[in-house]
N, C-alpha and C positions, 0 to 999 in steps of 0.2 A: 767653101767646103763642097765636096763632091755630093751631088744629089742622090747618087746610087749607094752611098756609104751606109745609110741606115738599113737598107735591104740586104746588102752584103754582110753587114754585121749580124743581122738576125739569122741569115743562112749559116754563118760560121758558128753561131751559138747552137743552132740545131745540130750541126755536124759534130760539134764537141760533145753535146749531150748524147748523141748516138754512140760515140766512142766510149763515153763513160758507161752507158747502158750495157754494151756487150762485154766490157771488161769487168765482169761482176766478181764479187768476192767480199766476204765479211772479214776474212783474215788474209794475211800475206800468202799462205798456201793456196787458198781458194782463188785469189786474184791471179797468181802465177799459173795455177792449174787451168783457169779459163783461157789464159793466153796460150798456154802450151797445147791445150786441146785443139784450138783453131790452127796453131802452127803445125801440129802433126797432121791435121787434115789436109792442108794445102798451104804452102808458104806464100803463094801468090794471092790466095784468098786472104791471108793474114795481112799482107801489104795493102790489099784493096779495102780492107776494113778500117783504113785510116784516111777517110775522104777529106778531112780538113787540111791535110798536107797538100793534096792536089788542088783544093780550093784556093789555098794561099798562092800557089804557083799560078793558077788561072787568074787570080786578081792582080798579081804582079804584071802579067802580060796584058790583060784586058785594060787595066788602068795605066799601063806603061810607067809603072813606078819601079825603078831599078835602083833605089837608094840603098844606103847601108842598112837602114832599118828594115827594109823589105827583105833583103838578103839574110839579115840576122834572124828574122822571124821564120823564114823558110829553112834556114840552117837549124834552128832550134827544133822545129817540127821534124826535120830529117834525123837529127840526132836522137830524138825520142824514139822513132821507129827503129833506127839502127841499133840503139842500146837494147831495146826489147828483143830484136832479132839475134843479137850476139848472145844475150843471156839465155834465150830459149834454145839456141843451137847447142850451147854447152849442156843445157839440161837434157835435151833430146838425145844427144850423143854420149851422155854420162861422162863428160869431161870434167876436169877440176875447175871449180868456179872461182878460185882465187879469192880476191877481196870481196866478192859478192856472196860467198858462202854464208856468212851470218844473216844476210837478208833473206835468203831462201830457207834457211834452217829454222828460223823463228816462226812461230805460229801466233803472232800477236794480232790483235784486231787491227783492221785497216781503217784508219781514221777517215771520217767523211771529209774533213778539211783537206787532207792530202788528195783524196779522190776528186774533189771539186776544184782543186787548184787550176787544172787546165781550162776549166770553164770560166774562170776569172782572168787568168793570166793571158791566154791567147787572144780573146776578144779585146782586152785592154791594149795589148801591143798592136793588134790589128788596127784599132782606132787611131792610135798614136802615129802609126806608120802611114796610113792611107788618108788621114784627115788633112 
């Protein structure tokens, strides 16, 4: 096992916790509203507020792990950011949301389990890929 892995795993957990912290909201509207506020401020700042994506890419290069699992983890993180960008672009430009309209129109409480899923999912995948 790589002796740097525990340290890298702790860093990833802190980065994921940071992302959860700034993506606040007790309901779906508040959650999307916090994302939209940052998106409207500056799109590059919005992208920069996803440091765990860059950290996964850094770990791939630093540990020279270019396996399918490493690319899958990086692609999953990338799809997360791209999905948010596409949704926020449609909201900011007041375009039709299509299949995502029910998600945005509901004002249901945002469950903690759903909010904490990245904090469990990504470090677990990270460990499985880089161990």
